[in-house]
Structures are given as structure tokens and as C-alpha cells.
C-alpha positions as CSV (number, residue, x, y, z in Angstrom):
1,M,48.8,-7.3,-81.3
2,A,50.1,-9.0,-77.9
3,T,52.5,-12.0,-78.3
4,A,51.0,-15.3,-76.8
5,A,53.0,-14.8,-73.6
6,E,51.4,-11.5,-73.0
7,S,47.9,-12.9,-74.1
8,F,48.3,-15.5,-71.5
9,A,49.5,-13.2,-68.8
10,L,46.5,-11.1,-69.3
11,C,44.0,-14.1,-69.2
12,C,42.2,-15.4,-65.9
13,S,41.0,-18.7,-67.4
14,V,41.7,-21.0,-70.3
15,I,40.1,-24.2,-71.8
16,V,42.8,-26.2,-73.5
17,V,41.6,-28.1,-76.8
18,H,43.4,-30.2,-79.3
19,N,42.7,-33.0,-81.8
20,H,43.8,-36.6,-82.3
21,P,44.7,-37.2,-85.9
22,S,43.7,-40.8,-85.4
23,G,40.0,-39.8,-84.8
24,D,39.9,-41.6,-81.6
25,P,39.5,-38.7,-78.8
26,T,40.0,-40.9,-76.0
27,P,42.8,-39.0,-73.7
28,S,46.1,-40.7,-73.6
29,Q,48.3,-40.9,-70.4
30,A,50.5,-38.0,-72.2
31,D,47.3,-36.0,-72.6
32,I,46.5,-36.5,-68.9
33,K,50.0,-35.6,-67.9
34,M,50.4,-32.7,-69.8
35,T,47.2,-31.3,-68.6
36,K,48.0,-31.8,-64.9
37,A,51.6,-29.9,-65.8
38,I,49.5,-27.0,-67.4
39,I,47.4,-26.9,-64.1
40,A,50.3,-26.9,-61.9
41,I,52.0,-23.9,-63.7
42,A,48.8,-21.8,-64.2
43,T,47.5,-22.1,-60.9
44,P,50.0,-20.2,-59.0
45,L,49.6,-17.3,-61.7
46,G,45.7,-17.2,-60.8
47,I,44.8,-19.0,-64.2
48,A,42.0,-21.6,-63.8
49,V,42.0,-24.4,-66.4
50,H,38.3,-25.3,-66.9
51,D,38.8,-28.2,-69.1
52,H,41.0,-30.2,-71.6
53,I,38.8,-31.1,-74.8
54,I,40.1,-33.4,-77.3
55,V,38.4,-33.6,-80.5
56,G,38.2,-36.9,-82.7
57,K,36.6,-37.9,-85.9
58,G,33.3,-39.2,-84.4
59,G,33.1,-36.9,-81.3
60,H,34.9,-35.4,-78.5
61,A,36.1,-36.1,-74.9
62,S,36.5,-33.8,-72.1
63,L,38.9,-34.4,-69.2
64,K,36.8,-32.5,-66.7
65,G,33.5,-34.5,-67.6
66,M,35.5,-37.6,-67.5
67,K,36.8,-36.7,-63.9
68,L,40.5,-36.8,-65.1
69,I,41.3,-33.2,-64.0
């Protein structure tokens, strides 16, 4: 079985997903900043970040859908 680093090295795109235990899926400034940092690191490696989805109690938020990335 491949390690996480080896799996990441083999991929060509990712979708980042996490939850907000508060139940509110609204992206925080930290979520946006981290997503942009992931994109900055992934892009030179040829890895596309298609979206960052945040799951909450009543639904979800897509940073791409919200035009934040």
C-alpha cells in the first residue's frame, strides 16, 4: 500500500473536503488561505485542485462554486 505522500505524488488532481463541527459550512478566512496555499504548492507539481468542499450540518459550501478559488 502506498503512503499518503506516494499517493499524492501519483495523482493529477484533488478535491479537498472537510467538515465544520459547528455545523456552519461557511468558509473561514483560514479555510480560504489554506486552500490557496495548497493550490500554490500543488500547481508546480502538475496537480490541479478542482475544489474545496466544506460540509456542515445543513449542507455544504464549495469554494469554487463561491468563486473563492
